C-alpha angles and dihedrals in degrees: 000000000000140000123274108296120221143147126244088248090058090045090054088058090052095052098081088054093046093050094043092070118098092239113028113228112224118244136198127213118207122188148128124303117278097014096129100253096135095046091046091055094048093049116021097031092044091052093047092050090049091053091050091059097036097254139117119258091249089058091062115090115233123199117175120191121185092212095185085074095048134081123219094259092057088060108031101028133246135276116245130186116243141162119257126220089270092052096253122131114261137172121246128185124223119236111275111265087223091059089047090053091052092048090050090050088059099201123133093217127037151136122254103203120194105196123196090016092154089056093053124104123262090252091055092048089051091051090052096048097095092048089052089051108080092201089060100031093179143106127211090355093303120116120240116225112269091233093061124088127202124226131173137195137184147144129277122258089249094059096082091229099119094268119151134190111282113252112265093240089066098049097070093046098058141032111250125203131185107217115224122206115265108192095184090050091052090047091054090052092044092054090058094045104053098256107162113265091231090061092046095045093047092049090055095041094051100032093118092045092059105259085156113048117241089219144337109311119248088234122067102257144112118277137186120262131160089262098047091046089054091052091047088054090062091057093043092050092050091048096048093044088060101035101034131267092268096054113129119249098239139113119019096356090055090052092048092051091043089057087062106036105019136244100293098049091045091053090052091049092049092050092047091050091050089059096056087116088076090076130059119256124239089259090053091052095047091049093053115003093171095046106032115118118276118204100229102181110049128051091206093060092043089056091048091051091048090051090052088053092051093045090054091059111106101150141005094283096051090042090055089051091050091048091052090052094049091052088064094061113119093220107084095197092050091047091056096043095048093043091054090049091051092048090053089055091047092051093047091052095042094240109165117207132198094183117139088210091060092046092051091049092050091051093049096046103033091130093064099038 
């Protein structure tokens, strides 16, 4: 048996319900290494919590503790001998360092994020129990502010990262979800965070063939996760910027990428890059945006073509041409995502458009713009 399985996209839909309750119940996300759990909590969850209390994300305090590297005393405080009022020896406990961090933060509302909670020792999990229990909402005998919520994350026991089963006394205090990989969700994030289009397109094209590993391999080797693919993108971008966007992924760059994402994923990426001729170049698109070839069978190649269109935009006229090309893509979700990305670039550069195509798109998708 396992915990409730969900994607981060589904979790995002749950957040307004979770934060609408009078006393927010803590939750824990368990999932593979490098799947974006920690970043998602510090960005998406923080924003959703802010909206629930009528604030901006920056107004929400954020304290992240990698509890696998802590001992119980670092979280709950330590016992010290002292003399009581009658002169007898007594034991007093110091104020919890966690409470001191929150007080120093100074915000009325915030998120207390225990990262790597499944990798923490039993003593640490015991010390965190009352903070994971909303009815107690305390740590080391010190109350946590009512405006602060507690969230945890960690790996699964199958991920070979030192994670253990959570102690039973935690599991009925919190909701626990096992995060499943959502390649399209990662691709949407990657588009907004400068991950190279070859990496994104390949991930989508070979999603069913296992570009991203389902878990840690049984053999001791590198494997492809959302995190390692993002790091590989940095090397690929640097290489192609110097050697040209059509340079083959062979030799030393292949080995460098392989050291991040493993042999299998690198082979898929190299093959995908070799087939870049299946999509029109930026020059092709600018020459005939309404007639340039559209890959109609594979989302990965459609994304690559759309990226070529965006890359060919250097002013308002070329941006209008690129926009017209993107509107011809068969994939509706990709059409919206790439159009939004292009509009962001246009706004940043101050390119003013008078295109009817752009106006029609804005009218149809006003709710997401």
